C-alpha angles and dihedrals in degrees: 000000000000114000121211110247114249112251119221111195108213132166123241088257090059101256127126113264112238112252120256114268111263115260122226113256115252119282090250093055092051090050090051091049096051090042090055094047090052092045090052092049090049089049091051090048092051091050089048094051093046090051091051090047092051093047091051088051098050103043094073090048089050091050094049093049089050091051091049090051092051092049092048089052093048090049091052088051091052092048095052092049099265098298125113090200092078097049110109118190115198116189118202094029118245116257 
């Protein structure tokens, strides 16, 4: 493969020429960049709203499950006569 030679832009006095000022990208490119940024922010917002909704949905379920577990524990204490020393938990159950 033939590689293009590197061009070093120098002045007649031997100094390096200043690079051309950067040109602004075309308007369509600017619109695309801003549209992509807005779309990314909208997606992040949608994910955050979904996470908050999921959290709000699951917290009451976790509270109810904790209350049921506490009630089951208190029932086992009541059945064993009020002492946790007599409770025997077998897992897996004996056959």
